[in-house]
C-alpha positions as CSV (number, residue, x, y, z in Angstrom):
1,X,0.2,-0.1,0.4
2,X,1.2,3.5,-0.9
3,X,1.5,6.3,1.6
4,X,-1.0,8.0,0.3
5,X,-3.2,5.2,0.6
6,X,-2.4,4.2,4.2
7,X,-2.6,8.2,5.2
8,X,-6.3,7.8,3.4
9,X,-6.8,5.1,5.5
10,X,-5.7,6.4,8.8
11,X,-7.8,9.4,8.5
12,X,-11.0,7.6,7.5
13,X,-10.5,5.4,10.7
14,X,-9.9,8.5,12.8
15,X,-12.8,10.0,11.5
16,X,-15.0,7.0,11.9
17,X,-13.5,6.4,15.9
18,X,-14.1,9.9,16.4
19,X,-17.5,10.0,15.2
20,X,-18.5,7.0,17.0
21,X,-17.1,8.6,20.4
22,X,-18.9,11.6,19.6
23,X,-22.2,10.3,19.2
24,X,-21.8,7.9,22.2
25,X,-21.0,10.6,24.2
26,X,-24.2,12.5,24.1
27,X,-25.7,12.4,27.2
28,X,-23.4,9.2,28.4
29,X,-21.8,9.4,31.9
30,X,-17.9,9.0,31.6
31,X,-17.2,5.9,33.8
32,X,-13.6,5.7,35.7
33,X,-12.9,9.3,35.3
34,X,-11.7,10.8,38.3
35,X,-9.8,14.6,38.5
36,X,-7.7,14.9,41.5
37,X,-9.0,16.3,44.8
38,X,-8.9,19.9,44.6
39,X,-7.8,22.9,47.5
40,X,-10.8,24.7,48.7
41,X,-9.3,27.7,49.5
42,X,-7.3,28.0,46.1
43,X,-10.8,27.3,44.7
44,X,-12.1,30.8,46.6
45,X,-9.0,32.3,44.7
46,X,-9.8,30.9,41.3
47,X,-13.6,32.0,41.8
48,X,-12.5,35.7,42.4
49,X,-9.5,35.8,40.0
50,X,-12.1,34.4,36.9
51,X,-14.3,37.0,38.3
52,X,-17.3,34.4,38.9
53,X,-18.2,36.6,41.5
54,X,-19.5,39.5,39.1
55,X,-22.6,37.0,38.4
56,X,-22.8,34.7,41.5
57,X,-23.1,35.0,45.1
58,X,-22.1,32.1,47.6
59,X,-23.9,31.5,50.5
60,X,-21.7,32.3,53.6
61,X,-18.9,33.7,51.7
62,X,-17.8,37.3,51.4
63,X,-16.3,38.1,48.1
64,X,-15.2,41.4,46.3
65,X,-18.0,44.1,45.9
66,X,-19.1,44.1,42.2
67,X,-18.6,47.1,40.1
68,X,-21.5,46.7,37.7
69,X,-24.6,45.1,39.2
70,X,-25.7,42.2,36.8
71,X,-29.3,41.8,35.3
72,X,-29.8,39.3,38.2
73,X,-27.3,37.5,40.2
74,X,-27.0,33.3,40.5
75,X,-27.0,32.2,43.7
76,X,-24.8,29.1,44.8
77,X,-24.4,27.1,47.9
78,X,-26.4,27.4,51.1
79,X,-29.1,24.9,52.5
80,X,-30.8,22.7,49.5
81,X,-32.1,19.6,49.8
82,X,-30.4,18.2,46.9
83,X,-26.5,18.9,46.7
84,X,-25.2,19.4,43.7
85,X,-22.8,16.7,43.4
86,X,-19.4,16.9,42.0
87,X,-20.1,16.0,38.5
88,X,-23.0,18.6,38.2
89,X,-20.7,21.3,39.6
90,X,-18.1,20.3,36.9
91,X,-20.5,20.1,34.2
92,X,-21.6,23.7,35.3
93,X,-18.3,25.2,34.9
94,X,-17.3,23.4,31.6
95,X,-20.7,23.4,30.0
96,X,-22.6,26.4,31.3
97,X,-25.2,25.8,28.9
98,X,-26.3,22.1,29.6
99,X,-28.6,22.3,31.7
100,X,-30.2,26.1,32.7
101,X,-33.1,25.7,35.1
102,X,-36.3,26.8,34.1
103,X,-36.2,29.7,36.6
104,X,-33.1,31.2,35.2
105,X,-34.3,30.7,31.5
106,X,-37.2,33.0,32.3
107,X,-35.0,35.5,33.6
108,X,-32.9,35.2,30.2
109,X,-36.1,35.8,28.4
110,X,-37.2,38.7,30.8
111,X,-33.7,40.3,29.6
112,X,-33.9,39.6,26.2
113,X,-31.2,36.6,25.8
114,X,-31.4,33.5,24.4
115,X,-32.9,31.0,27.2
116,X,-31.0,28.2,25.4
117,X,-27.5,29.6,26.4
118,X,-26.0,30.6,29.4
119,X,-24.2,34.0,29.4
120,X,-21.4,32.6,31.5
121,X,-18.3,32.7,29.6
122,X,-16.6,29.4,28.5
123,X,-13.3,29.1,30.4
124,X,-12.0,25.6,28.6
125,X,-9.7,27.3,26.9
126,X,-7.9,29.3,29.7
127,X,-9.0,27.4,32.9
128,X,-6.0,24.6,33.8
129,X,-7.5,21.6,35.4
130,X,-6.0,22.4,38.8
131,X,-7.9,25.6,38.3
132,X,-10.9,23.7,37.8
133,X,-10.7,21.2,40.4
134,X,-10.1,23.7,43.0
135,X,-13.0,25.6,42.0
136,X,-15.5,22.7,42.0
137,X,-14.1,21.6,45.6
138,X,-14.7,25.3,46.5
139,X,-18.4,25.5,45.3
140,X,-19.1,21.8,46.3
141,X,-18.2,22.5,50.4
142,X,-20.6,25.3,50.4
143,X,-23.7,23.1,49.8
144,X,-25.5,22.0,52.9
145,X,-28.0,19.6,52.6
146,X,-31.5,19.9,54.3
147,X,-33.6,16.6,55.4
148,X,-37.1,17.4,55.3
149,X,-39.1,17.6,58.5
150,X,-40.7,14.4,58.2
151,X,-37.2,12.5,58.0
152,X,-35.9,12.5,61.3
153,X,-39.5,11.4,62.8
154,X,-40.8,9.2,60.3
155,X,-37.5,7.1,59.3
156,X,-35.1,7.4,62.1
157,X,-35.9,6.1,65.5
158,X,-34.4,6.8,68.8
């Protein structure tokens, strides 16, 4: 086989493999993918350095004052019925338009923005893996799961 034929075959195989991987990756969870542990304090620094505080508040965290007030502030952390897991937080940072709550879609429509497109910038080209894991660790640390009122009296016996 000539070099041109070998190259053409290699390109065809790579294209096919890439297409299969892309097709399978739609909504497919990645198994056995583990990032290194992040540093909460460094994550706070990343949150500030990337100006996340301009559009986000975090329950119980003092952040720099905003120079300009955004049309609405997305609140993170605090007491919630369901704690966002590490994977959800990671996805929200690297692919902010993946899931937009109906509440924020309505707010985006009210300010004349596309409700299916997050106004959050894409940081994939400038944020390092270390910065990403630190940021997600910082965010995750600020969620507290609430139990429903009936939980203790109904399911846990003294």
